[in-house]
N, C-alpha and C positions, 0 to 999 in steps of 0.2 A: 168731641161733640157726639151725643147719642144719635145713632141712626137706627131706624126700625127696619127689620128684614122685609123685603118686598113680597115674600111668600113663605109658607111654613118650612121649606127645605133650604132656606138661605141663611141660617144663623151663622155658619162658619165664614162665608164670604163677607157677610155684613160685619162680623167681628174683625175680619182682616181690614175692611174699609175703615173702620174706626181706628185700628192700630196704625194704619198708614196715613190716616187723615185725608182720605179721598172719598168721593161719592161711590157707593156700592155699584151703581150702574157702570161706572168707569172700569171697575175691576171685571165685571161680567163681560163688558165689551173686550177688554184686554185678553181675557181667557178664551173667549169665543163660544161660550155656551152659558145658559142660565140655570143649569142643573135640573131642568124640568122633565127631561126624558124619563119615561117609565121603563125601568130596567128590571123591576121585581113586581110584575103585575099581580102576583098572589098576595102581596102585602097591602095593608091599608095605607092611606095618605098619612103623612108625607113619606113614610118609609119605602114606598114603592118607587120614589124618584131617585135619580142619579145623584143629585146633590153635588158636593164638592169634596174631593179627597184632600187630606192634609198636604200631600205632595204638590198638589196644584197651588195651594196657599203658599207653600214654601217657595215654589218657582216664581210666583208673582212677587213675593217679598224680595227675592233676589233681584228681580228686574227693577224694583223700586229702591235698591241700594241697601238691603238688610240681609243679615244672616239670621238664621233661626236655630235656636238650641232647645231641644226638648228636655223638660224636667218631669219625670214621672213620680207620682205620689208613692206608688208601690211597684217599683221595677220587679220583673220576674225573670227567672232563669228557667229555661226548659231544655230538656235533653234533645239532641239531634234525632234520636230514635227512641221509641218507647213512651211511657207515660210519666207524669209527674211534673211538678212545678215547685220552685222555691222562690219565696218572696224575699227580696233584699231589704233588710232594715239597716238604717244608719246607726252605728254605735249600738246595735242590738235592740233597738226600741222603736215600736211603731210611733210613739210620741215624738221621737226625733225625726221620723219621716214627715210627720205633720209640721213640726217646727221648721224643717228645711224647706218644705213646700210653701208654707205661709210666708217665710222670710223672702223667698224668691218672688212671690207675688207682690210683696210690699216694696221690693227694691228694683223692680223692672217693669216692663210693659210688654204686652203681647196678647195671646189668645189662651183662654182656658177651655179645655175640651173635657167632656164627660157625658154622663147620662142625664137626660131630662126626664120629665114625667112619663113619656112614652117612647122616646128614642134618643139618639145622639143629640147633644146640644153643645153649643160653643158660645162663649161670651168674650168680650174684650176686657182686659184688665190694664190698669195704669196706676202704678205705685200704690197699690192697696185698695183702689176703687174699682168696682165692677160696673160695666156698662153692658147691659143685656139687650140684645137686639129685639127682645120681646117687649121692651119699653121700660125696663126697671134700671134704676141706678142705686147702688148701695155700697157700703164699705165691705171689703172681703173679710168674711169669717166662714168657717166650716158651717156653723149654725145658720148664718144668713143665707148661704147658698142652699142648704138643705130645706130651709123654710120655704124656698121657692122651687122645690123639687129639682134642684140641680146638684149633681154629685160629681164634682170635678175629679179627674184622675191624671191629667197631664197639662202642663203649662208649656206653651211654645213661646219662648222668650226671644224678642227681636232686638238685634244689636245693629246699629248703623255701621256699615263697612266703609 
């Protein structure tokens, strides 16, 4: 069921609530904070707020009986010291990265993380359908996400343990 985020900085915890099929307020209560603390006062709303870290979401998922596996669209390798970054491609092709990522979203349920129009954004996905806490529901495609100014780069896949 689609849930709307209670405020601009709560897309990730609302996406978790949809994934776990519980009310978002229940997860906020379980976590013990609502993400509203201003931790970066120099930034505009909602980027100035604490929000919710992915590790907090994973911890809550564990408490609700799930393990979480991340699938990155473009994994990177960085050296321990110095500069540089290498992007991992599957079978040597960026197209294969997209194919793998899209296949994961169509075969699983969880949270998609990425960049929204102005800052980090997260949505719930369930077997190829997107449930956006901003109030949108649509089938997953790269184009459909980007038409809504959402550029996903990581899927957190939930598996009941």
